[in-house]
C-alpha positions in Angstrom: 43.2 -48.6 -172.5 44.5 -46.9 -175.6 47.8 -45.0 -175.9 45.9 -41.7 -176.1 44.1 -42.5 -172.8 47.5 -43.4 -171.2 48.9 -40.2 -172.4 46.1 -38.2 -170.8 46.5 -40.2 -167.6 50.2 -39.3 -167.6 49.5 -35.6 -168.3 47.0 -35.7 -165.4 49.5 -37.2 -163.1 52.1 -34.6 -164.0 49.6 -31.8 -163.4 48.6 -33.2 -160.1 52.3 -33.5 -159.0 53.0 -30.0 -160.1 49.9 -28.7 -158.2 51.1 -30.5 -155.1 54.5 -28.9 -155.4 52.9 -25.4 -155.8 50.7 -25.9 -152.8 53.6 -27.1 -150.7 54.9 -23.5 -150.5 58.5 -24.8 -150.7 59.3 -23.1 -154.0 60.9 -19.7 -154.5 59.1 -17.3 -156.8 61.2 -18.1 -159.8 60.7 -21.9 -159.4 57.0 -21.4 -158.8 56.7 -19.3 -162.0 58.5 -21.9 -164.0 56.2 -24.6 -162.6 53.1 -22.5 -163.5 54.4 -22.2 -167.1 55.0 -26.0 -167.1 51.4 -26.5 -165.9 50.1 -24.3 -168.7 52.1 -26.4 -171.3 50.8 -29.7 -169.8 47.2 -28.4 -169.8 47.5 -27.3 -173.4 48.8 -30.7 -174.4 46.0 -32.4 -172.6 43.4 -30.1 -174.2 44.9 -30.8 -177.6 44.8 -34.5 -177.0 41.1 -34.3 -175.9 40.3 -32.3 -179.0 42.1 -34.9 -181.1 40.2 -37.7 -179.4 36.9 -36.0 -179.8 37.5 -35.4 -183.5 38.4 -39.1 -184.0 35.4 -40.3 -182.0 37.8 -41.7 -179.4 36.1 -40.3 -176.3 37.5 -41.6 -172.9 35.1 -43.8 -170.9 32.7 -41.8 -168.9 32.8 -38.8 -171.2 29.9 -37.9 -173.3 30.2 -36.2 -176.6 28.6 -32.7 -177.0 25.9 -32.1 -179.7 
């Protein structure tokens, strides 16, 4: 597994943990809003990494390139 794939795995794990915290209902509205903002930042980083990989031809296993 390449470093970029590890980075995507780490971002995915962080997003899943954040989603679990949001679903728990144990956050006040301010904390939930901050966590939603963090999710947006993580998702943007993951999207940028996927774009970088696609441009470099470094597509993760199981992912097809688009025409």
